[in-house]
C-alpha positions as CSV (number, residue, x, y, z in Angstrom):
1,X,-10.5,-22.1,5.2
2,X,-8.0,-24.7,6.7
3,X,-6.8,-27.8,4.9
4,X,-8.4,-30.0,7.5
5,X,-11.9,-28.5,6.8
6,X,-11.5,-29.5,3.2
7,X,-9.9,-32.9,3.7
8,X,-12.3,-34.2,6.4
9,X,-15.5,-34.1,4.3
10,X,-13.7,-35.5,1.2
11,X,-12.4,-38.4,3.3
12,X,-15.8,-39.3,4.6
13,X,-17.4,-39.1,1.1
14,X,-14.6,-41.2,-0.4
15,X,-14.9,-43.8,2.5
16,X,-18.7,-44.0,1.9
17,X,-18.2,-44.6,-1.9
18,X,-15.5,-47.2,-1.2
19,X,-17.8,-49.1,1.2
20,X,-20.5,-49.2,-1.4
21,X,-18.2,-50.4,-4.1
22,X,-16.5,-53.0,-1.9
23,X,-19.7,-54.2,-0.2
24,X,-19.4,-57.8,-1.7
25,X,-15.8,-58.2,-0.3
26,X,-17.1,-57.7,3.2
27,X,-20.3,-59.8,3.0
28,X,-20.4,-63.5,3.9
29,X,-21.8,-65.9,1.3
30,X,-25.6,-66.3,1.5
31,X,-25.8,-63.6,4.1
32,X,-28.3,-60.8,3.6
33,X,-29.0,-57.8,5.7
34,X,-32.5,-57.6,7.1
35,X,-34.8,-54.9,5.9
36,X,-34.5,-53.0,9.2
37,X,-30.7,-53.2,9.0
38,X,-30.7,-52.0,5.4
39,X,-32.9,-49.0,6.3
40,X,-30.7,-48.2,9.3
41,X,-27.6,-48.3,7.2
42,X,-29.1,-46.1,4.6
43,X,-30.3,-43.5,7.2
44,X,-26.9,-43.4,8.9
45,X,-25.1,-43.0,5.5
46,X,-27.4,-40.2,4.5
47,X,-26.9,-38.4,7.8
48,X,-23.1,-38.7,7.6
49,X,-23.2,-37.5,4.0
50,X,-25.4,-34.5,4.7
51,X,-23.5,-33.5,7.8
52,X,-20.1,-33.5,6.0
53,X,-21.4,-31.8,2.9
54,X,-22.9,-29.1,5.1
55,X,-19.5,-28.7,6.9
56,X,-17.8,-28.3,3.5
57,X,-20.4,-25.9,2.3
58,X,-20.1,-23.7,5.4
59,X,-16.3,-23.7,5.1
60,X,-16.5,-22.6,1.5
61,X,-19.1,-19.9,2.3
62,X,-16.9,-18.5,5.1
63,X,-14.0,-18.5,2.7
64,X,-15.8,-16.5,0.0
65,X,-18.1,-14.4,2.3
66,X,-16.0,-13.9,5.4
67,X,-17.5,-12.1,8.4
68,X,-15.1,-9.3,9.5
69,X,-17.4,-8.4,12.5
70,X,-17.6,-4.8,11.4
71,X,-21.1,-4.4,12.9
72,X,-20.1,-6.0,16.2
73,X,-17.0,-3.8,16.6
74,X,-18.9,-0.6,15.6
75,X,-21.3,-1.1,18.5
76,X,-18.4,-1.1,20.9
77,X,-17.2,2.4,20.2
78,X,-18.9,5.8,20.2
79,X,-17.4,6.9,16.8
80,X,-17.8,5.9,13.2
81,X,-15.5,3.1,12.1
82,X,-14.1,3.8,8.6
83,X,-13.7,1.2,5.9
84,X,-11.7,1.4,2.7
85,X,-13.6,1.1,-0.5
86,X,-10.5,0.8,-2.5
87,X,-7.7,-1.8,-2.2
88,X,-4.8,-2.4,-4.6
89,X,-5.2,-5.3,-7.0
90,X,-4.6,-8.6,-5.3
91,X,-5.0,-7.3,-1.8
92,X,-7.9,-8.3,0.5
93,X,-8.8,-7.9,4.1
94,X,-7.0,-10.6,6.2
95,X,-8.2,-10.0,9.7
96,X,-11.4,-9.1,11.5
97,X,-11.9,-5.6,12.9
98,X,-10.8,-5.8,16.5
99,X,-10.7,-3.4,19.4
100,X,-7.3,-3.1,21.0
101,X,-7.2,-1.7,24.6
102,X,-3.9,0.0,24.2
103,X,-2.9,3.7,23.9
104,X,-2.9,5.3,20.5
105,X,-2.8,9.1,19.9
106,X,-3.3,9.8,23.6
107,X,-6.4,7.6,23.8
108,X,-6.7,4.2,25.4
109,X,-8.4,1.9,22.8
110,X,-8.4,1.8,19.0
111,X,-9.9,-0.2,16.1
112,X,-7.5,-2.1,13.9
113,X,-7.7,-4.2,10.7
114,X,-5.1,-5.7,8.4
115,X,-5.0,-6.2,4.6
116,X,-2.6,-8.3,2.5
117,X,-2.4,-10.8,-0.4
118,X,-4.3,-14.1,0.2
119,X,-2.5,-17.2,1.5
120,X,-2.8,-18.8,-1.9
121,X,-0.7,-16.0,-3.4
122,X,1.9,-16.4,-0.7
123,X,2.1,-20.2,-1.4
124,X,3.0,-19.3,-5.0
125,X,5.9,-17.2,-3.9
126,X,4.4,-13.8,-4.0
127,X,5.7,-11.5,-1.3
128,X,3.3,-10.1,1.3
129,X,2.3,-6.4,1.3
130,X,0.9,-6.1,4.8
131,X,-1.2,-2.9,5.3
132,X,-2.6,-2.0,8.7
133,X,-5.4,0.5,9.4
134,X,-5.7,1.9,12.9
135,X,-8.3,4.5,14.0
136,X,-9.5,6.2,17.1
137,X,-11.4,9.3,18.2
138,X,-9.2,12.4,18.9
139,X,-9.8,15.9,20.2
140,X,-10.6,18.6,17.6
141,X,-7.3,20.4,18.5
142,X,-5.2,17.2,17.8
143,X,-2.2,17.9,15.6
144,X,-0.9,14.9,13.6
145,X,2.6,16.4,13.0
146,X,3.2,17.3,16.6
147,X,2.0,13.9,17.8
148,X,4.2,11.9,15.5
149,X,7.3,13.9,16.3
150,X,6.6,13.8,20.0
151,X,6.5,10.0,20.0
152,X,9.7,9.5,18.0
153,X,12.9,9.1,20.1
154,X,15.5,8.5,17.4
155,X,18.2,10.8,16.1
156,X,16.6,11.1,12.7
157,X,12.9,12.0,12.9
158,X,10.6,10.8,10.1
159,X,9.7,13.0,7.2
160,X,6.2,14.3,7.6
161,X,4.9,15.6,4.3
162,X,1.4,17.3,4.1
163,X,-0.8,15.7,1.5
164,X,-4.2,16.5,-0.1
165,X,-6.9,13.9,-0.1
166,X,-9.8,15.0,-2.4
167,X,-12.4,13.2,-0.3
168,X,-11.2,14.9,2.9
169,X,-10.9,18.5,1.9
170,X,-9.4,21.0,4.4
171,X,-8.6,18.1,6.8
172,X,-5.2,17.3,8.2
173,X,-3.4,14.6,6.2
174,X,0.2,13.6,6.2
175,X,2.5,11.0,4.6
176,X,5.2,9.8,6.9
177,X,8.3,8.3,5.4
178,X,11.9,7.5,6.5
179,X,11.1,4.8,9.0
180,X,10.4,1.1,8.9
181,X,7.0,1.7,7.4
182,X,5.3,4.4,5.3
183,X,2.2,5.8,7.0
184,X,-0.6,8.0,5.8
185,X,-2.5,9.9,8.5
186,X,-5.8,11.7,8.1
187,X,-8.3,13.2,10.5
188,X,-11.9,12.7,9.3
189,X,-14.6,15.4,9.7
190,X,-15.9,13.7,12.8
191,X,-12.4,13.8,14.4
192,X,-11.5,10.2,13.9
193,X,-7.7,9.8,13.4
194,X,-6.9,7.1,10.9
195,X,-3.5,5.8,10.1
196,X,-2.7,3.5,7.1
197,X,0.7,1.9,7.6
198,X,2.7,-0.5,5.4
199,X,6.4,-1.4,5.1
200,X,6.0,-2.6,1.4
201,X,3.0,-0.8,-0.1
202,X,3.5,2.2,-2.4
203,X,3.0,5.7,-1.2
204,X,0.4,6.2,-4.0
205,X,-1.6,3.2,-3.0
206,X,-1.6,4.2,0.7
207,X,-3.0,7.6,-0.3
208,X,-5.6,6.0,-2.5
209,X,-6.7,3.7,0.4
210,X,-6.9,6.7,2.7
211,X,-8.9,8.8,0.2
212,X,-11.4,5.9,-0.2
213,X,-12.3,5.6,3.5
214,X,-16.1,5.7,4.1
């Protein structure tokens, strides 16, 4: 919720209260509003009050119950879109699910979402811990290790360590380290490749996020 969304309704409410309190200062002696004018002023004031309170209410609702458009994005692809049921303490989803029409794992098009500390925590000086989840459908013969090594062009290839995720038994799962970000890869039973990448998050938390995907 932006600062403008908060300030605007508060401004109108304060202005309305100020006008009521200062009514005598703006009224000529022995001058009275007609009954129709009074009714009109009351109706307009109520409408302004209701509209701005509604705007403030909608803003607060979106802040506490954000719509990440999971259902909308899920209908745009033929595979299941996984969601984490575990996030480290203080971390929340910070973007909507969105479909990116770029290549990933040999396919054109993937779903991506991001997670981090809230803006209020950043304002207090807490450092961000950005985590990005990317997923797409792959062929049953897809090999995570071969794919990662084939896309790396540096002199020192990343370290690819096989890991075990209890909720994805007998499935390919790797922890990539040694680069700018730590990445956990896993292929779900329905052949959806999922990567969880973060430059700051701990390896343990990344694995917990991966194991919580539903």
